[in-house]
C-alpha positions in Angstrom: -7.4 42.5 -5.3 -8.6 41.3 -1.8 -5.9 40.2 0.6 -5.8 36.4 1.0 -5.5 35.0 4.5 -2.5 32.7 5.2 -3.1 29.0 5.1 -3.8 27.5 8.5 -1.0 25.7 10.3 -1.4 22.0 10.6 -1.9 22.3 14.4 -5.0 24.3 13.7 -6.7 21.8 11.4 -9.6 19.8 12.8 -8.9 16.2 13.8 -10.4 13.5 11.6 -9.4 9.9 11.1 -5.7 10.5 11.7 -3.0 8.4 13.1 -1.8 10.3 16.1 -0.1 7.9 18.4 2.9 5.6 17.6 1.7 2.1 16.6 -1.9 3.2 16.0 -1.7 2.8 12.2 -2.4 -0.9 12.5 -6.0 0.1 13.5 -6.5 2.2 10.3 -7.4 -0.4 7.7 -6.6 1.4 4.4 -7.0 -1.4 2.0 -10.6 -0.6 1.2 -9.4 2.5 -0.7 -8.0 0.4 -3.6 -9.7 -0.3 -6.9 -7.3 -3.0 -8.0 -5.0 -5.5 -6.2 -1.7 -7.2 -7.0 -1.9 -10.9 -8.1 1.2 -13.1 -8.4 1.9 -15.8 -10.9 3.9 -18.1 -8.6 5.0 -20.3 -11.5 7.0 -17.3 -12.7 8.1 -15.9 -9.3 11.7 -16.5 -8.4 11.2 -15.6 -4.8 13.7 -12.6 -5.0 11.7 -10.4 -2.6 12.2 -7.2 -4.6 8.4 -6.5 -4.3 8.6 -6.6 -0.5 11.4 -4.1 -0.5 9.7 -1.5 -2.6 6.1 -1.7 -1.0 5.6 1.8 0.5 3.0 0.4 2.9 5.0 -2.5 4.2 2.1 -4.8 3.5 4.1 -7.5 1.6 5.8 -10.3 3.5 7.4 -13.6 2.6 5.5 -16.8 3.5 7.0 -20.1 4.7 7.7 -21.3 1.1 9.5 -18.0 0.3 6.7 -16.5 -1.8 5.4 -13.0 -1.3 2.0 -12.5 0.3 0.0 -9.3 0.6 -2.0 -8.0 3.5 -5.1 -6.7 1.7 -6.2 -4.9 4.8 -3.5 -2.3 4.1 -2.6 -2.7 0.4 -3.8 0.5 -1.5 -3.2 -1.0 -4.9 -0.4 1.4 -5.9 1.1 -1.2 -8.2 4.7 -0.2 -7.3 5.3 -4.0 -6.7 4.3 -4.6 -10.3 6.6 -1.9 -11.6 9.6 -3.1 -9.6 9.1 -6.9 -10.3 11.8 -7.7 -12.9 10.2 -11.1 -13.7 6.8 -9.7 -14.6 5.1 -12.2 -12.4 2.8 -9.6 -10.7 -0.3 -8.1 -12.3 -3.1 -5.9 -11.1 -6.6 -7.3 -10.9 -9.7 -5.1 -10.6 -11.4 -5.3 -7.3 -14.8 -6.9 -7.3 -17.7 -5.9 -5.0 
């Protein structure tokens, strides 16, 4: 069997579209990766904020009326907010072109 070379170290990888400096992630709009987006039924929402706590991208915030709002520039459509919402007021809607 031929000897396999060791995997390259991360420092040796070619640079691509990477976030390299602190605070530069705001320039990397990642929302265009998603195929579906979260949608809230505000008649059912109790304004608990649980969805904002569990969002791994930090793209959920609370508006002036206390309801969650999503920054679609950064939401990747992971649906963790849907899973964690105990009221069931969030659903995923397929993205349209």
